[in-house]
C-alpha positions as CSV (number, residue, x, y, z in Angstrom):
1,M,13.5,88.6,31.1
2,I,14.9,91.8,32.6
3,E,14.2,90.5,36.1
4,T,16.4,87.5,35.5
5,H,19.0,89.5,33.7
6,I,19.4,92.2,36.4
7,A,19.6,89.5,39.1
8,E,22.8,88.1,37.6
9,E,26.0,88.3,39.7
10,P,27.6,91.2,37.8
11,F,24.7,93.4,38.7
12,H,24.5,92.7,42.5
13,F,26.0,96.1,43.2
14,I,22.9,97.9,41.9
15,Q,20.7,99.3,44.6
16,E,17.3,97.7,45.0
17,K,15.4,100.9,44.2
18,D,17.4,101.3,41.0
19,K,16.7,97.6,40.0
20,I,13.0,98.2,40.5
21,F,13.1,101.3,38.3
22,I,15.1,99.5,35.6
23,I,12.6,96.6,35.6
24,E,9.5,98.7,35.5
25,F,10.8,101.1,32.9
26,T,11.9,98.2,30.7
27,K,8.6,96.4,31.0
28,A,6.7,99.6,30.1
29,L,8.8,100.3,27.0
30,E,8.5,96.7,26.0
31,E,4.7,97.1,26.2
32,M,5.0,100.1,23.8
33,G,7.1,98.1,21.3
34,Y,10.7,98.9,22.3
35,T,13.4,96.6,23.5
36,Y,16.8,96.6,25.1
37,G,17.6,93.5,23.1
38,G,18.1,91.3,26.1
39,E,21.6,92.7,26.7
40,I,23.0,94.9,29.4
41,G,26.2,96.1,27.8
42,S,29.3,98.0,28.7
43,G,28.6,101.5,29.9
44,Y,31.8,102.9,28.3
45,C,32.4,106.4,29.6
46,W,28.8,106.7,30.9
47,G,28.9,104.1,33.7
48,K,29.7,100.5,34.4
49,Y,26.8,99.1,32.3
50,M,24.1,100.4,30.1
51,L,20.7,99.3,28.6
52,I,20.0,100.7,25.1
53,F,16.4,100.8,24.0
54,R,15.3,100.7,20.3
55,K,12.1,100.0,18.5
56,A,11.6,96.2,18.4
57,N,11.4,94.3,15.1
58,V,12.7,97.0,12.8
59,K,15.9,97.5,10.9
60,S,16.4,101.0,12.2
61,K,19.1,101.2,15.0
62,N,17.8,104.6,16.3
63,V,18.2,104.8,20.1
64,V,15.1,106.1,22.0
65,A,16.4,105.7,25.5
66,R,19.3,104.5,27.6
67,I,19.8,103.6,31.3
68,Y,23.3,104.2,32.5
69,I,24.2,102.0,35.4
70,K,26.9,103.7,37.6
71,D,28.6,102.4,40.7
72,D,26.2,104.2,43.0
73,S,23.2,105.3,40.9
74,I,21.5,105.2,37.5
75,V,20.7,107.8,34.9
76,L,17.8,107.7,32.5
77,R,18.5,109.4,29.2
78,L,15.8,109.9,26.6
79,F,16.5,110.8,23.0
80,F,14.3,113.5,21.6
81,N,14.1,115.6,18.4
82,H,12.0,118.6,17.5
83,V,11.7,119.7,21.1
84,T,10.1,123.1,20.3
85,K,7.0,121.3,18.9
86,H,6.5,119.8,22.4
87,A,7.2,123.1,24.3
88,A,3.6,123.4,25.7
89,Y,3.8,119.9,27.1
90,I,7.2,120.5,28.7
91,S,6.0,123.8,30.1
92,A,3.1,122.1,31.8
93,S,5.2,119.3,33.2
94,P,6.5,119.1,36.8
95,A,9.9,120.7,37.6
96,H,11.8,117.4,37.6
97,I,10.8,117.0,33.9
98,Q,11.2,120.6,32.9
99,N,14.6,120.9,34.4
100,A,16.1,118.4,31.9
101,F,15.1,120.8,29.1
102,T,15.5,124.2,30.8
103,G,18.2,123.7,33.5
104,D,21.9,124.4,33.2
105,Y,23.0,120.8,32.8
106,G,24.1,120.0,29.3
107,T,24.2,123.7,28.2
108,C,26.4,123.8,25.0
109,K,29.7,125.4,25.8
110,H,32.1,124.2,23.0
111,C,30.2,125.1,19.8
112,K,31.4,127.9,17.6
113,G,28.9,129.2,15.0
114,D,25.8,127.7,13.7
115,S,27.3,124.5,12.1
116,C,27.7,122.3,15.1
117,K,26.0,119.0,14.5
118,F,26.2,118.0,18.2
119,R,23.9,120.8,19.4
120,K,20.2,120.5,20.3
121,D,18.6,123.9,20.0
122,Y,14.9,124.6,20.8
123,E,12.6,127.2,22.4
124,I,10.4,126.8,25.4
125,D,8.2,129.7,26.8
126,G,10.0,132.1,24.5
127,V,13.5,131.2,25.8
128,K,16.0,129.7,23.4
129,Y,18.1,126.8,24.7
130,E,21.3,125.2,23.3
131,K,22.3,121.9,24.7
132,C,25.1,119.6,23.9
133,N,23.6,116.5,22.2
134,G,26.0,114.3,24.3
135,T,24.3,115.2,27.6
136,T,20.7,116.1,26.7
137,F,17.6,114.9,28.4
138,E,19.1,113.1,31.3
139,F,17.3,112.3,34.5
140,H,19.9,111.5,37.3
141,D,18.8,109.1,40.0
142,P,15.3,108.6,38.5
143,K,12.7,107.7,41.1
144,I,10.1,105.0,40.7
145,E,7.4,107.3,42.0
146,N,8.1,109.5,38.9
147,L,8.0,106.7,36.4
148,A,4.6,107.7,35.1
149,Y,6.0,111.2,34.3
150,Y,9.0,109.8,32.4
151,L,6.7,107.4,30.4
152,A,4.2,110.2,29.6
153,L,7.1,112.3,28.4
154,F,8.3,109.4,26.3
155,K,4.8,109.0,24.8
156,E,4.6,112.7,24.0
157,F,7.6,112.3,21.7
158,Y,7.0,108.7,20.6
159,P,3.2,108.5,20.4
160,L,1.6,105.1,20.1
161,S,0.0,104.4,16.8
162,K,-3.5,103.0,16.7
163,K,-2.0,99.7,15.4
164,R,0.2,99.3,18.5
165,S,-1.9,101.0,21.2
166,I,-1.7,99.5,24.7
167,P,-4.9,97.9,26.0
168,D,-6.3,99.5,29.2
169,R,-5.3,97.6,32.3
170,E,-8.0,96.7,34.7
Protein backbone atom coordinates (compact mmCIF):
# COMPACT_ATOMS: atom_id res chain seq x y z
CA MET A 1 0.00 0.00 0.00
CA ILE A 2 2.73 2.49 0.88
CA GLU A 3 4.41 1.83 -2.49
CA THR A 4 1.23 2.89 -4.32
CA HIS A 5 0.63 5.82 -2.03
CA ILE A 6 4.16 7.27 -2.29
CA ALA A 7 4.04 6.94 -6.11
CA GLU A 8 1.10 9.37 -6.35
CA GLU A 9 1.63 12.72 -8.10
CA PRO A 10 1.91 14.94 -5.01
CA PHE A 11 4.96 12.92 -3.90
CA HIS A 12 6.94 12.98 -7.16
CA PHE A 13 9.36 15.53 -5.65
CA ILE A 14 10.64 13.03 -3.06
CA GLN A 15 14.10 11.70 -3.89
CA GLU A 16 14.22 8.02 -4.82
CA LYS A 17 16.53 7.16 -1.91
CA ASP A 18 14.03 8.73 0.50
CA LYS A 19 11.10 6.88 -1.09
CA ILE A 20 12.97 3.61 -0.59
CA PHE A 21 13.59 4.44 3.06
CA ILE A 22 9.95 5.41 3.63
CA ILE A 23 8.71 2.20 2.01
CA GLU A 24 11.10 -0.12 3.87
CA PHE A 25 10.61 1.58 7.25
CA THR A 26 6.84 1.49 6.84
CA LYS A 27 6.83 -2.19 5.89
CA ALA A 28 9.02 -3.06 8.88
CA LEU A 29 6.79 -1.19 11.33
CA GLU A 30 3.70 -2.79 9.81
CA GLU A 31 5.25 -6.22 10.41
CA MET A 32 5.67 -5.21 14.06
CA GLY A 33 2.02 -4.17 14.39
CA TYR A 34 2.20 -0.42 13.72
CA THR A 35 0.53 1.58 10.98
CA TYR A 36 0.57 4.98 9.32
CA GLY A 37 -3.15 4.54 8.73
CA GLY A 38 -2.83 4.72 4.95
CA GLU A 39 -2.53 8.49 5.05
CA ILE A 40 0.32 10.81 4.19
CA GLY A 41 -0.89 14.01 5.78
CA SER A 42 0.14 17.62 5.97
CA GLY A 43 3.53 18.20 7.52
CA TYR A 44 2.44 21.45 9.16
CA CYS A 45 5.58 23.20 10.40
CA TRP A 46 7.77 20.06 10.11
CA GLY A 47 7.72 19.71 6.34
CA LYS A 48 5.46 19.40 3.32
CA TYR A 49 4.02 16.04 4.36
CA MET A 50 4.24 13.56 7.19
CA LEU A 51 3.53 9.93 8.03
CA ILE A 52 2.41 9.30 11.59
CA PHE A 53 2.85 5.78 12.97
CA ARG A 54 0.71 4.34 15.76
CA LYS A 55 -0.05 0.90 17.12
CA ALA A 56 -2.53 -0.81 14.77
CA ASN A 57 -5.97 -1.94 15.93
CA VAL A 58 -5.96 -0.17 19.29
CA LYS A 59 -7.89 2.81 20.58
CA SER A 60 -4.75 4.56 21.84
CA LYS A 61 -3.60 7.41 19.65
CA ASN A 62 -0.03 7.37 20.99
CA VAL A 63 2.46 8.24 18.27
CA VAL A 64 5.54 6.00 18.09
CA ALA A 65 7.24 7.47 15.01
CA ARG A 66 6.91 10.08 12.31
CA ILE A 67 8.57 10.66 8.99
CA TYR A 68 8.67 14.32 8.02
CA ILE A 69 8.86 14.82 4.26
CA LYS A 70 10.59 18.09 3.41
CA ASP A 71 11.26 19.66 0.02
CA ASP A 72 14.76 18.17 -0.20
CA SER A 73 15.02 15.49 2.49
CA ILE A 74 13.22 13.44 5.11
CA VAL A 75 13.52 13.24 8.89
CA LEU A 76 12.78 10.14 10.95
CA ARG A 77 11.53 10.99 14.42
CA LEU A 78 11.08 8.29 17.05
CA PHE A 79 9.08 8.84 20.23
CA PHE A 80 10.67 7.43 23.37
CA ASN A 81 10.10 7.59 27.12
CA HIS A 82 12.19 6.37 30.05
CA VAL A 83 15.43 6.85 28.12
CA THR A 84 17.67 6.31 31.15
CA LYS A 85 16.44 2.68 31.36
CA HIS A 86 17.91 2.16 27.88
CA ALA A 87 21.19 4.01 28.50
CA ALA A 88 23.41 0.91 28.16
CA TYR A 89 21.86 0.10 24.77
CA ILE A 90 22.33 3.69 23.57
CA SER A 91 25.94 3.76 24.81
CA ALA A 92 26.72 0.63 22.80
CA SER A 93 25.05 1.97 19.64
CA PRO A 94 26.87 3.52 16.67
CA ALA A 95 27.52 7.27 16.70
CA HIS A 96 24.66 8.06 14.31
CA ILE A 97 22.23 6.59 16.87
CA GLN A 98 23.93 7.95 20.00
CA ASN A 99 24.05 11.48 18.61
CA ALA A 100 20.24 11.78 18.64
CA PHE A 101 20.41 11.30 22.41
CA THR A 102 23.71 12.95 23.34
CA GLY A 103 24.34 15.59 20.65
CA ASP A 104 23.51 19.28 20.93
CA TYR A 105 20.46 19.14 18.66
CA GLY A 106 17.26 19.58 20.66
CA THR A 107 18.99 20.71 23.85
CA CYS A 108 16.40 22.43 26.02
CA LYS A 109 16.95 26.19 26.08
CA HIS A 110 13.60 27.69 27.02
CA CYS A 111 12.68 25.89 30.23
CA LYS A 112 12.82 27.59 33.57
CA GLY A 113 12.75 25.42 36.68
CA ASP A 114 11.72 21.79 37.07
CA SER A 115 8.08 22.05 36.04
CA CYS A 116 8.43 22.08 32.24
CA LYS A 117 6.19 19.41 30.74
CA PHE A 118 7.90 19.72 27.35
CA ARG A 119 11.32 18.54 28.50
CA LYS A 120 12.83 15.08 28.19
CA ASP A 121 15.51 14.53 30.78
CA TYR A 122 17.62 11.42 31.13
CA GLU A 123 21.11 10.19 31.91
CA ILE A 124 23.56 8.30 29.71
CA ASP A 125 27.06 7.31 30.85
CA GLY A 126 26.71 9.49 33.95
CA VAL A 127 25.88 12.61 31.90
CA LYS A 128 22.50 14.31 32.38
CA TYR A 129 20.70 15.53 29.28
CA GLU A 130 17.73 17.85 28.90
CA LYS A 131 16.10 17.92 25.49
CA CYS A 132 13.09 19.84 24.27
CA ASN A 133 10.33 17.28 23.68
CA GLY A 134 9.42 19.00 20.39
CA THR A 135 12.75 18.11 18.75
CA THR A 136 13.89 14.91 20.40
CA PHE A 137 15.17 11.74 18.78
CA GLU A 138 15.28 12.97 15.21
CA PHE A 139 17.40 11.39 12.52
CA HIS A 140 17.92 13.82 9.67
CA ASP A 141 18.33 12.37 6.19
CA PRO A 142 18.15 8.73 7.41
CA LYS A 143 20.03 6.28 5.22
CA ILE A 144 18.62 2.95 4.04
CA GLU A 145 21.91 1.29 5.02
CA ASN A 146 21.19 2.31 8.64
CA LEU A 147 17.61 1.00 8.63
CA ALA A 148 18.50 -2.04 10.73
CA TYR A 149 19.95 0.27 13.43
CA TYR A 150 16.80 2.44 13.53
CA LEU A 151 14.61 -0.66 13.74
CA ALA A 152 16.75 -2.23 16.47
CA LEU A 153 16.52 1.02 18.45
CA PHE A 154 12.76 1.06 17.96
CA LYS A 155 12.51 -2.55 19.20
CA GLU A 156 14.62 -1.66 22.24
CA PHE A 157 11.95 0.82 23.33
CA TYR A 158 8.94 -1.06 21.90
CA PRO A 159 9.82 -4.74 22.34
CA LEU A 160 7.76 -7.32 20.53
CA SER A 161 5.58 -9.39 22.81
CA LYS A 162 5.57 -13.16 22.40
CA LYS A 163 2.04 -12.86 20.96
CA ARG A 164 3.14 -10.58 18.12
CA SER A 165 6.69 -11.72 17.45
CA ILE A 166 7.88 -11.65 13.87
CA PRO A 167 8.65 -15.02 12.32
CA ASP A 168 12.22 -15.48 11.15
CA ARG A 169 12.65 -14.78 7.45
CA GLU A 170 14.47 -17.33 5.36
